[in-house]
PDB file with SEQRES, HELIX, SHEET and CRYST1 records, atoms N, CA, C and O in Angstrom:
SEQRES   1 A   71  UNK UNK UNK UNK UNK UNK UNK UNK UNK UNK UNK UNK UNK          
SEQRES   2 A   71  UNK UNK UNK UNK UNK UNK UNK UNK UNK UNK UNK UNK UNK          
SEQRES   3 A   71  UNK UNK UNK UNK UNK UNK UNK UNK UNK UNK UNK UNK UNK          
SEQRES   4 A   71  UNK UNK UNK UNK UNK UNK UNK UNK UNK UNK UNK UNK UNK          
SEQRES   5 A   71  UNK UNK UNK UNK UNK UNK UNK UNK UNK UNK UNK UNK UNK          
SEQRES   6 A   71  UNK UNK UNK UNK UNK UNK                                      
HELIX    1 AA1 UNK A   66  UNK A   69  1                                   4    
SHEET    1 AA1 2 UNK A   7  UNK A  15  0                                        
SHEET    2 AA1 2 UNK A  57  UNK A  65 -1                                        
SHEET    1 AA2 2 UNK A  22  UNK A  30  0                                        
SHEET    2 AA2 2 UNK A  43  UNK A  52 -1                                        
CRYST1    1.000    1.000    1.000  90.00  90.00  90.00 P 1           1          
ATOM      1  N   UNK A   1    -198.009  87.135 -60.857  1.00  0.00           N  
ATOM      2  CA  UNK A   1    -199.349  87.104 -60.242  1.00  0.00           C  
ATOM      3  C   UNK A   1    -199.321  86.860 -58.739  1.00  0.00           C  
ATOM      4  O   UNK A   1    -199.923  87.623 -57.983  1.00  0.00           O  
ATOM      5  N   UNK A   2    -198.668  85.864 -58.312  1.00  0.00           N  
ATOM      6  CA  UNK A   2    -198.577  85.639 -56.797  1.00  0.00           C  
ATOM      7  C   UNK A   2    -197.123  85.625 -56.342  1.00  0.00           C  
ATOM      8  O   UNK A   2    -196.805  85.094 -55.277  1.00  0.00           O  
ATOM      9  N   UNK A   3    -196.264  86.193 -57.127  1.00  0.00           N  
ATOM     10  CA  UNK A   3    -194.915  86.351 -56.699  1.00  0.00           C  
ATOM     11  C   UNK A   3    -194.102  85.027 -56.462  1.00  0.00           C  
ATOM     12  O   UNK A   3    -193.187  84.978 -55.640  1.00  0.00           O  
ATOM     13  N   UNK A   4    -194.488  83.959 -57.228  1.00  0.00           N  
ATOM     14  CA  UNK A   4    -193.752  82.763 -57.043  1.00  0.00           C  
ATOM     15  C   UNK A   4    -194.223  81.891 -55.807  1.00  0.00           C  
ATOM     16  O   UNK A   4    -193.710  80.793 -55.591  1.00  0.00           O  
ATOM     17  N   UNK A   5    -195.136  82.377 -55.072  1.00  0.00           N  
ATOM     18  CA  UNK A   5    -195.647  81.614 -53.917  1.00  0.00           C  
ATOM     19  C   UNK A   5    -196.432  80.370 -54.349  1.00  0.00           C  
ATOM     20  O   UNK A   5    -197.008  80.333 -55.436  1.00  0.00           O  
ATOM     21  N   UNK A   6    -196.443  79.382 -53.503  1.00  0.00           N  
ATOM     22  CA  UNK A   6    -197.164  78.117 -53.810  1.00  0.00           C  
ATOM     23  C   UNK A   6    -198.565  78.169 -53.239  1.00  0.00           C  
ATOM     24  O   UNK A   6    -199.237  77.141 -53.155  1.00  0.00           O  
ATOM     25  N   UNK A   7    -199.023  79.367 -52.838  1.00  0.00           N  
ATOM     26  CA  UNK A   7    -200.341  79.496 -52.296  1.00  0.00           C  
ATOM     27  C   UNK A   7    -200.932  80.903 -52.735  1.00  0.00           C  
ATOM     28  O   UNK A   7    -200.205  81.853 -53.023  1.00  0.00           O  
ATOM     29  N   UNK A   8    -202.272  80.946 -52.757  1.00  0.00           N  
ATOM     30  CA  UNK A   8    -202.859  82.169 -53.134  1.00  0.00           C  
ATOM     31  C   UNK A   8    -203.818  82.517 -51.931  1.00  0.00           C  
ATOM     32  O   UNK A   8    -204.538  81.652 -51.432  1.00  0.00           O  
ATOM     33  N   UNK A   9    -203.796  83.850 -51.479  1.00  0.00           N  
ATOM     34  CA  UNK A   9    -204.668  84.238 -50.440  1.00  0.00           C  
ATOM     35  C   UNK A   9    -205.798  85.053 -50.900  1.00  0.00           C  
ATOM     36  O   UNK A   9    -205.580  85.957 -51.706  1.00  0.00           O  
ATOM     37  N   UNK A  10    -206.953  84.829 -50.479  1.00  0.00           N  
ATOM     38  CA  UNK A  10    -208.113  85.631 -50.910  1.00  0.00           C  
ATOM     39  C   UNK A  10    -208.791  86.078 -49.667  1.00  0.00           C  
ATOM     40  O   UNK A  10    -209.105  85.253 -48.809  1.00  0.00           O  
ATOM     41  N   UNK A  11    -209.042  87.396 -49.527  1.00  0.00           N  
ATOM     42  CA  UNK A  11    -209.734  87.918 -48.399  1.00  0.00           C  
ATOM     43  C   UNK A  11    -210.831  88.844 -48.764  1.00  0.00           C  
ATOM     44  O   UNK A  11    -210.857  89.403 -49.860  1.00  0.00           O  
ATOM     45  N   UNK A  12    -211.781  89.018 -47.808  1.00  0.00           N  
ATOM     46  CA  UNK A  12    -212.975  89.980 -48.036  1.00  0.00           C  
ATOM     47  C   UNK A  12    -213.315  90.357 -46.564  1.00  0.00           C  
ATOM     48  O   UNK A  12    -213.086  89.629 -45.598  1.00  0.00           O  
ATOM     49  N   UNK A  13    -213.885  91.578 -46.520  1.00  0.00           N  
ATOM     50  CA  UNK A  13    -214.477  92.068 -45.313  1.00  0.00           C  
ATOM     51  C   UNK A  13    -215.997  91.878 -45.392  1.00  0.00           C  
ATOM     52  O   UNK A  13    -216.624  92.257 -46.381  1.00  0.00           O  
ATOM     53  N   UNK A  14    -216.562  91.310 -44.378  1.00  0.00           N  
ATOM     54  CA  UNK A  14    -218.020  91.010 -44.305  1.00  0.00           C  
ATOM     55  C   UNK A  14    -218.468  91.821 -43.156  1.00  0.00           C  
ATOM     56  O   UNK A  14    -217.896  91.741 -42.069  1.00  0.00           O  
ATOM     57  N   UNK A  15    -219.549  92.657 -43.380  1.00  0.00           N  
ATOM     58  CA  UNK A  15    -220.121  93.451 -42.367  1.00  0.00           C  
ATOM     59  C   UNK A  15    -221.661  93.147 -42.143  1.00  0.00           C  
ATOM     60  O   UNK A  15    -222.409  92.974 -43.106  1.00  0.00           O  
ATOM     61  N   UNK A  16    -222.060  93.095 -40.957  1.00  0.00           N  
ATOM     62  CA  UNK A  16    -223.346  93.032 -40.494  1.00  0.00           C  
ATOM     63  C   UNK A  16    -224.041  94.472 -40.455  1.00  0.00           C  
ATOM     64  O   UNK A  16    -223.866  95.232 -39.502  1.00  0.00           O  
ATOM     65  N   UNK A  17    -224.792  94.777 -41.487  1.00  0.00           N  
ATOM     66  CA  UNK A  17    -225.331  96.159 -41.574  1.00  0.00           C  
ATOM     67  C   UNK A  17    -226.664  96.189 -40.803  1.00  0.00           C  
ATOM     68  O   UNK A  17    -227.246  97.266 -40.674  1.00  0.00           O  
ATOM     69  N   UNK A  18    -227.161  95.085 -40.297  1.00  0.00           N  
ATOM     70  CA  UNK A  18    -228.439  95.117 -39.598  1.00  0.00           C  
ATOM     71  C   UNK A  18    -228.300  95.490 -38.083  1.00  0.00           C  
ATOM     72  O   UNK A  18    -227.217  95.785 -37.578  1.00  0.00           O  
ATOM     73  N   UNK A  19    -229.433  95.456 -37.430  1.00  0.00           N  
ATOM     74  CA  UNK A  19    -229.551  95.889 -36.015  1.00  0.00           C  
ATOM     75  C   UNK A  19    -229.495  94.717 -35.104  1.00  0.00           C  
ATOM     76  O   UNK A  19    -229.528  94.912 -33.889  1.00  0.00           O  
ATOM     77  N   UNK A  20    -229.409  93.438 -35.621  1.00  0.00           N  
ATOM     78  CA  UNK A  20    -229.417  92.252 -34.812  1.00  0.00           C  
ATOM     79  C   UNK A  20    -228.163  91.461 -35.120  1.00  0.00           C  
ATOM     80  O   UNK A  20    -227.594  91.517 -36.211  1.00  0.00           O  
ATOM     81  N   UNK A  21    -227.757  90.709 -34.079  1.00  0.00           N  
ATOM     82  CA  UNK A  21    -226.571  89.843 -34.301  1.00  0.00           C  
ATOM     83  C   UNK A  21    -226.979  88.717 -35.266  1.00  0.00           C  
ATOM     84  O   UNK A  21    -228.143  88.320 -35.324  1.00  0.00           O  
ATOM     85  N   UNK A  22    -225.970  88.204 -36.035  1.00  0.00           N  
ATOM     86  CA  UNK A  22    -226.378  87.288 -37.038  1.00  0.00           C  
ATOM     87  C   UNK A  22    -225.147  86.329 -37.407  1.00  0.00           C  
ATOM     88  O   UNK A  22    -224.002  86.565 -37.021  1.00  0.00           O  
ATOM     89  N   UNK A  23    -225.475  85.297 -38.142  1.00  0.00           N  
ATOM     90  CA  UNK A  23    -224.464  84.339 -38.565  1.00  0.00           C  
ATOM     91  C   UNK A  23    -224.482  84.431 -40.132  1.00  0.00           C  
ATOM     92  O   UNK A  23    -225.521  84.450 -40.792  1.00  0.00           O  
ATOM     93  N   UNK A  24    -223.281  84.482 -40.624  1.00  0.00           N  
ATOM     94  CA  UNK A  24    -223.097  84.416 -42.071  1.00  0.00           C  
ATOM     95  C   UNK A  24    -222.147  83.295 -42.410  1.00  0.00           C  
ATOM     96  O   UNK A  24    -221.178  83.049 -41.692  1.00  0.00           O  
ATOM     97  N   UNK A  25    -222.439  82.580 -43.564  1.00  0.00           N  
ATOM     98  CA  UNK A  25    -221.576  81.594 -44.097  1.00  0.00           C  
ATOM     99  C   UNK A  25    -220.918  82.203 -45.356  1.00  0.00           C  
ATOM    100  O   UNK A  25    -221.608  82.525 -46.323  1.00  0.00           O  
ATOM    101  N   UNK A  26    -219.662  82.350 -45.336  1.00  0.00           N  
ATOM    102  CA  UNK A  26    -218.924  82.928 -46.467  1.00  0.00           C  
ATOM    103  C   UNK A  26    -218.407  81.748 -47.162  1.00  0.00           C  
ATOM    104  O   UNK A  26    -217.779  80.877 -46.560  1.00  0.00           O  
ATOM    105  N   UNK A  27    -218.688  81.695 -48.563  1.00  0.00           N  
ATOM    106  CA  UNK A  27    -218.252  80.649 -49.406  1.00  0.00           C  
ATOM    107  C   UNK A  27    -217.312  81.121 -50.449  1.00  0.00           C  
ATOM    108  O   UNK A  27    -217.467  82.230 -50.960  1.00  0.00           O  
ATOM    109  N   UNK A  28    -216.291  80.289 -50.807  1.00  0.00           N  
ATOM    110  CA  UNK A  28    -215.276  80.626 -51.806  1.00  0.00           C  
ATOM    111  C   UNK A  28    -215.415  79.586 -52.944  1.00  0.00           C  
ATOM    112  O   UNK A  28    -215.281  78.376 -52.761  1.00  0.00           O  
ATOM    113  N   UNK A  29    -215.680  80.129 -54.066  1.00  0.00           N  
ATOM    114  CA  UNK A  29    -215.754  79.196 -55.294  1.00  0.00           C  
ATOM    115  C   UNK A  29    -214.776  79.605 -56.397  1.00  0.00           C  
ATOM    116  O   UNK A  29    -214.512  80.796 -56.566  1.00  0.00           O  
ATOM    117  N   UNK A  30    -214.253  78.679 -57.125  1.00  0.00           N  
ATOM    118  CA  UNK A  30    -213.436  78.944 -58.209  1.00  0.00           C  
ATOM    119  C   UNK A  30    -214.051  78.377 -59.445  1.00  0.00           C  
ATOM    120  O   UNK A  30    -214.903  77.490 -59.390  1.00  0.00           O  
ATOM    121  N   UNK A  31    -213.601  78.908 -60.594  1.00  0.00           N  
ATOM    122  CA  UNK A  31    -214.059  78.504 -61.850  1.00  0.00           C  
ATOM    123  C   UNK A  31    -212.977  78.630 -62.941  1.00  0.00           C  
ATOM    124  O   UNK A  31    -212.125  79.514 -62.848  1.00  0.00           O  
ATOM    125  N   UNK A  32    -212.991  77.787 -63.945  1.00  0.00           N  
ATOM    126  CA  UNK A  32    -211.960  77.918 -65.025  1.00  0.00           C  
ATOM    127  C   UNK A  32    -212.737  78.330 -66.303  1.00  0.00           C  
ATOM    128  O   UNK A  32    -213.822  77.838 -66.614  1.00  0.00           O  
ATOM    129  N   UNK A  33    -212.112  79.231 -66.978  1.00  0.00           N  
ATOM    130  CA  UNK A  33    -212.597  79.695 -68.332  1.00  0.00           C  
ATOM    131  C   UNK A  33    -211.736  79.325 -69.395  1.00  0.00           C  
ATOM    132  O   UNK A  33    -210.518  79.255 -69.233  1.00  0.00           O  
ATOM    133  N   UNK A  34    -212.349  79.062 -70.570  1.00  0.00           N  
ATOM    134  CA  UNK A  34    -211.505  78.748 -71.743  1.00  0.00           C  
ATOM    135  C   UNK A  34    -210.539  77.616 -71.612  1.00  0.00           C  
ATOM    136  O   UNK A  34    -209.369  77.714 -71.980  1.00  0.00           O  
ATOM    137  N   UNK A  35    -211.050  76.542 -71.081  1.00  0.00           N  
ATOM    138  CA  UNK A  35    -210.144  75.316 -70.943  1.00  0.00           C  
ATOM    139  C   UNK A  35    -210.713  74.243 -71.819  1.00  0.00           C  
ATOM    140  O   UNK A  35    -211.916  74.203 -72.079  1.00  0.00           O  
ATOM    141  N   UNK A  36    -209.827  73.354 -72.283  1.00  0.00           N  
ATOM    142  CA  UNK A  36    -210.200  72.209 -73.062  1.00  0.00           C  
ATOM    143  C   UNK A  36    -210.802  71.069 -72.240  1.00  0.00           C  
ATOM    144  O   UNK A  36    -211.452  70.168 -72.769  1.00  0.00           O  
ATOM    145  N   UNK A  37    -210.570  71.138 -70.971  1.00  0.00           N  
ATOM    146  CA  UNK A  37    -211.038  69.988 -70.114  1.00  0.00           C  
ATOM    147  C   UNK A  37    -212.388  70.419 -69.470  1.00  0.00           C  
ATOM    148  O   UNK A  37    -212.531  71.512 -68.923  1.00  0.00           O  
ATOM    149  N   UNK A  38    -213.339  69.509 -69.570  1.00  0.00           N  
ATOM    150  CA  UNK A  38    -214.742  69.850 -69.065  1.00  0.00           C  
ATOM    151  C   UNK A  38    -214.676  69.763 -67.542  1.00  0.00           C  
ATOM    152  O   UNK A  38    -214.363  68.715 -66.978  1.00  0.00           O  
ATOM    153  N   UNK A  39    -214.974  70.873 -66.897  1.00  0.00           N  
ATOM    154  CA  UNK A  39    -214.953  71.059 -65.454  1.00  0.00           C  
ATOM    155  C   UNK A  39    -216.252  71.603 -65.016  1.00  0.00           C  
ATOM    156  O   UNK A  39    -216.981  72.103 -65.872  1.00  0.00           O  
ATOM    157  N   UNK A  40    -216.648  71.562 -63.716  1.00  0.00           N  
ATOM    158  CA  UNK A  40    -217.806  72.211 -63.240  1.00  0.00           C  
ATOM    159  C   UNK A  40    -217.729  73.731 -63.478  1.00  0.00           C  
ATOM    160  O   UNK A  40    -216.634  74.284 -63.575  1.00  0.00           O  
ATOM    161  N   UNK A  41    -218.817  74.365 -63.566  1.00  0.00           N  
ATOM    162  CA  UNK A  41    -218.816  75.873 -63.715  1.00  0.00           C  
ATOM    163  C   UNK A  41    -218.259  76.568 -62.594  1.00  0.00           C  
ATOM    164  O   UNK A  41    -217.569  77.574 -62.762  1.00  0.00           O  
ATOM    165  N   UNK A  42    -218.539  76.048 -61.341  1.00  0.00           N  
ATOM    166  CA  UNK A  42    -218.008  76.641 -60.043  1.00  0.00           C  
ATOM    167  C   UNK A  42    -217.725  75.410 -59.154  1.00  0.00           C  
ATOM    168  O   UNK A  42    -218.472  74.432 -59.142  1.00  0.00           O  
ATOM    169  N   UNK A  43    -216.637  75.511 -58.436  1.00  0.00           N  
ATOM    170  CA  UNK A  43    -216.193  74.528 -57.449  1.00  0.00           C  
ATOM    171  C   UNK A  43    -216.101  75.168 -56.127  1.00  0.00           C  
ATOM    172  O   UNK A  43    -215.412  76.181 -56.006  1.00  0.00           O  
ATOM    173  N   UNK A  44    -216.763  74.644 -55.078  1.00  0.00           N  
ATOM    174  CA  UNK A  44    -216.624  75.253 -53.687  1.00  0.00           C  
ATOM    175  C   UNK A  44    -215.270  74.801 -53.153  1.00  0.00           C  
ATOM    176  O   UNK A  44    -215.018  73.599 -53.075  1.00  0.00           O  
ATOM    177  N   UNK A  45    -214.355  75.773 -52.769  1.00  0.00           N  
ATOM    178  CA  UNK A  45    -213.031  75.421 -52.321  1.00  0.00           C  
ATOM    179  C   UNK A  45    -212.832  75.827 -50.779  1.00  0.00           C  
ATOM    180  O   UNK A  45    -211.797  75.534 -50.180  1.00  0.00           O  
ATOM    181  N   UNK A  46    -213.823  76.476 -50.219  1.00  0.00           N  
ATOM    182  CA  UNK A  46    -213.733  76.808 -48.819  1.00  0.00           C  
ATOM    183  C   UNK A  46    -214.932  77.454 -48.230  1.00  0.00           C  
ATOM    184  O   UNK A  46    -215.714  78.000 -49.009  1.00  0.00           O  
ATOM    185  N   UNK A  47    -215.180  77.464 -46.960  1.00  0.00           N  
ATOM    186  CA  UNK A  47    -216.239  78.209 -46.372  1.00  0.00           C  
ATOM    187  C   UNK A  47    -215.888  78.447 -44.850  1.00  0.00           C  
ATOM    188  O   UNK A  47    -215.204  77.662 -44.192  1.00  0.00           O  
ATOM    189  N   UNK A  48    -216.417  79.586 -44.379  1.00  0.00           N  
ATOM    190  CA  UNK A  48    -216.210  79.805 -42.977  1.00  0.00           C  
ATOM    191  C   UNK A  48    -217.497  80.459 -42.413  1.00  0.00           C  
ATOM    192  O   UNK A  48    -218.139  81.262 -43.089  1.00  0.00           O  
ATOM    193  N   UNK A  49    -217.842  80.115 -41.222  1.00  0.00           N  
ATOM    194  CA  UNK A  49    -218.980  80.617 -40.466  1.00  0.00           C  
ATOM    195  C   UNK A  49    -218.622  81.703 -39.596  1.00  0.00           C  
ATOM    196  O   UNK A  49    -217.774  81.525 -38.721  1.00  0.00           O  
ATOM    197  N   UNK A  50    -219.202  82.833 -39.757  1.00  0.00           N  
ATOM    198  CA  UNK A  50    -218.936  84.079 -38.981  1.00  0.00           C  
ATOM    199  C   UNK A  50    -220.087  84.345 -38.041  1.00  0.00           C  
ATOM    200  O   UNK A  50    -221.236  84.151 -38.440  1.00  0.00           O  
ATOM    201  N   UNK A  51    -219.848  84.779 -36.814  1.00  0.00           N  
ATOM    202  CA  UNK A  51    -220.873  85.321 -35.908  1.00  0.00           C  
ATOM    203  C   UNK A  51    -220.560  86.773 -35.830  1.00  0.00           C  
ATOM    204  O   UNK A  51    -219.464  87.166 -35.430  1.00  0.00           O  
ATOM    205  N   UNK A  52    -221.593  87.637 -36.240  1.00  0.00           N  
ATOM    206  CA  UNK A  52    -221.332  89.028 -36.337  1.00  0.00           C  
ATOM    207  C   UNK A  52    -222.331  89.832 -35.416  1.00  0.00           C  
ATOM    208  O   UNK A  52    -223.539  89.606 -35.487  1.00  0.00           O  
ATOM    209  N   UNK A  53    -221.858  90.692 -34.626  1.00  0.00           N  
ATOM    210  CA  UNK A  53    -222.687  91.609 -33.826  1.00  0.00           C  
ATOM    211  C   UNK A  53    -223.175  92.721 -34.702  1.00  0.00           C  
ATOM    212  O   UNK A  53    -222.520  92.998 -35.707  1.00  0.00           O  
ATOM    213  N   UNK A  54    -224.303  93.405 -34.401  1.00  0.00           N  
ATOM    214  CA  UNK A  54    -224.851  94.470 -35.160  1.00  0.00           C  
ATOM    215  C   UNK A  54    -223.784  95.482 -35.535  1.00  0.00           C  
ATOM    216  O   UNK A  54    -223.048  95.932 -34.657  1.00  0.00           O  
ATOM    217  N   UNK A  55    -223.669  95.855 -36.784  1.00  0.00           N  
ATOM    218  CA  UNK A  55    -222.680  96.801 -37.220  1.00  0.00           C  
ATOM    219  C   UNK A  55    -221.213  96.371 -37.233  1.00  0.00           C  
ATOM    220  O   UNK A  55    -220.312  97.160 -37.521  1.00  0.00           O  
ATOM    221  N   UNK A  56    -221.009  95.107 -36.915  1.00  0.00           N  
ATOM    222  CA  UNK A  56    -219.550  94.615 -36.871  1.00  0.00           C  
ATOM    223  C   UNK A  56    -218.992  94.130 -38.207  1.00  0.00           C  
ATOM    224  O   UNK A  56    -219.569  93.269 -38.870  1.00  0.00           O  
ATOM    225  N   UNK A  57    -217.862  94.705 -38.574  1.00  0.00           N  
ATOM    226  CA  UNK A  57    -217.193  94.072 -39.798  1.00  0.00           C  
ATOM    227  C   UNK A  57    -216.168  93.050 -39.437  1.00  0.00           C  
ATOM    228  O   UNK A  57    -215.532  93.209 -38.395  1.00  0.00           O  
ATOM    229  N   UNK A  58    -215.963  92.087 -40.148  1.00  0.00           N  
ATOM    230  CA  UNK A  58    -214.969  91.070 -39.894  1.00  0.00           C  
ATOM    231  C   UNK A  58    -214.215  90.610 -41.179  1.00  0.00           C  
ATOM    232  O   UNK A  58    -214.833  90.303 -42.198  1.00  0.00           O  
ATOM    233  N   UNK A  59    -212.878  90.576 -41.092  1.00  0.00           N  
ATOM    234  CA  UNK A  59    -212.244  90.117 -42.259  1.00  0.00           C  
ATOM    235  C   UNK A  59    -212.053  88.547 -42.276  1.00  0.00           C  
ATOM    236  O   UNK A  59    -211.718  87.923 -41.269  1.00  0.00           O  
ATOM    237  N   UNK A  60    -212.285  87.980 -43.465  1.00  0.00           N  
ATOM    238  CA  UNK A  60    -212.191  86.586 -43.566  1.00  0.00           C  
ATOM    239  C   UNK A  60    -211.216  86.276 -44.660  1.00  0.00           C  
ATOM    240  O   UNK A  60    -211.254  86.944 -45.693  1.00  0.00           O  
ATOM    241  N   UNK A  61    -210.310  85.272 -44.502  1.00  0.00           N  
ATOM    242  CA  UNK A  61    -209.327  85.028 -45.469  1.00  0.00           C  
ATOM    243  C   UNK A  61    -209.207  83.517 -45.722  1.00  0.00           C  
ATOM    244  O   UNK A  61    -209.303  82.721 -44.788  1.00  0.00           O  
ATOM    245  N   UNK A  62    -208.996  83.124 -46.995  1.00  0.00           N  
ATOM    246  CA  UNK A  62    -208.816  81.799 -47.401  1.00  0.00           C  
ATOM    247  C   UNK A  62    -207.519  81.698 -48.027  1.00  0.00           C  
ATOM    248  O   UNK A  62    -207.111  82.667 -48.667  1.00  0.00           O  
ATOM    249  N   UNK A  63    -206.758  80.564 -47.919  1.00  0.00           N  
ATOM    250  CA  UNK A  63    -205.473  80.244 -48.519  1.00  0.00           C  
ATOM    251  C   UNK A  63    -205.699  79.002 -49.389  1.00  0.00           C  
ATOM    252  O   UNK A  63    -206.091  77.954 -48.876  1.00  0.00           O  
ATOM    253  N   UNK A  64    -205.468  79.105 -50.633  1.00  0.00           N  
ATOM    254  CA  UNK A  64    -205.453  78.052 -51.668  1.00  0.00           C  
ATOM    255  C   UNK A  64    -204.209  77.572 -52.016  1.00  0.00           C  
ATOM    256  O   UNK A  64    -203.426  78.366 -52.538  1.00  0.00           O  
ATOM    257  N   UNK A  65    -203.849  76.361 -51.819  1.00  0.00           N  
ATOM    258  CA  UNK A  65    -202.529  75.764 -52.278  1.00  0.00           C  
ATOM    259  C   UNK A  65    -202.679  75.152 -53.506  1.00  0.00           C  
ATOM    260  O   UNK A  65    -203.777  75.111 -54.063  1.00  0.00           O  
ATOM    261  N   UNK A  66    -201.615  74.643 -54.011  1.00  0.00           N  
ATOM    262  CA  UNK A  66    -201.620  73.973 -55.294  1.00  0.00           C  
ATOM    263  C   UNK A  66    -202.610  72.762 -55.447  1.00  0.00           C  
ATOM    264  O   UNK A  66    -203.214  72.540 -56.496  1.00  0.00           O  
ATOM    265  N   UNK A  67    -202.721  72.018 -54.337  1.00  0.00           N  
ATOM    266  CA  UNK A  67    -203.715  70.900 -54.312  1.00  0.00           C  
ATOM    267  C   UNK A  67    -205.126  71.305 -54.538  1.00  0.00           C  
ATOM    268  O   UNK A  67    -205.890  70.570 -55.164  1.00  0.00           O  
ATOM    269  N   UNK A  68    -205.522  72.522 -54.019  1.00  0.00           N  
ATOM    270  CA  UNK A  68    -206.922  72.977 -54.312  1.00  0.00           C  
ATOM    271  C   UNK A  68    -207.121  73.534 -55.721  1.00  0.00           C  
ATOM    272  O   UNK A  68    -208.253  73.586 -56.202  1.00  0.00           O  
ATOM    273  N   UNK A  69    -206.062  73.946 -56.383  1.00  0.00           N  
ATOM    274  CA  UNK A  69    -206.162  74.564 -57.645  1.00  0.00           C  
ATOM    275  C   UNK A  69    -205.862  73.566 -58.782  1.00  0.00           C  
ATOM    276  O   UNK A  69    -206.178  73.834 -59.941  1.00  0.00           O  
ATOM    277  N   UNK A  70    -205.272  72.454 -58.458  1.00  0.00           N  
ATOM    278  CA  UNK A  70    -204.964  71.414 -59.485  1.00  0.00           C  
ATOM    279  C   UNK A  70    -206.161  70.700 -59.858  1.00  0.00           C  
ATOM    280  O   UNK A  70    -207.138  70.652 -59.111  1.00  0.00           O  
ATOM    281  N   UNK A  71    -206.114  70.079 -61.126  1.00  0.00           N  
ATOM    282  CA  UNK A  71    -207.169  69.210 -61.452  1.00  0.00           C  
ATOM    283  C   UNK A  71    -206.577  68.099 -62.306  1.00  0.00           C  
ATOM    284  O   UNK A  71    -207.298  67.195 -62.730  1.00  0.00           O  
TER     285      UNK A  71                                                      
END                                                                             
């Protein structure tokens, strides 16, 4: 899956499709399925605030290490 690395990188490109500059808060959530341990449905693991000009795309990347994925 991650080639034996101790971290997982997640990225997305966010674009301002409007005609005015704006601010976007990109949030990263994780969730576990089919586990015997009761956990929240979603857990916030990171967020970043982007300032975007009209029509501007921007790539955002999160790196999750073992400590963020462990429970």
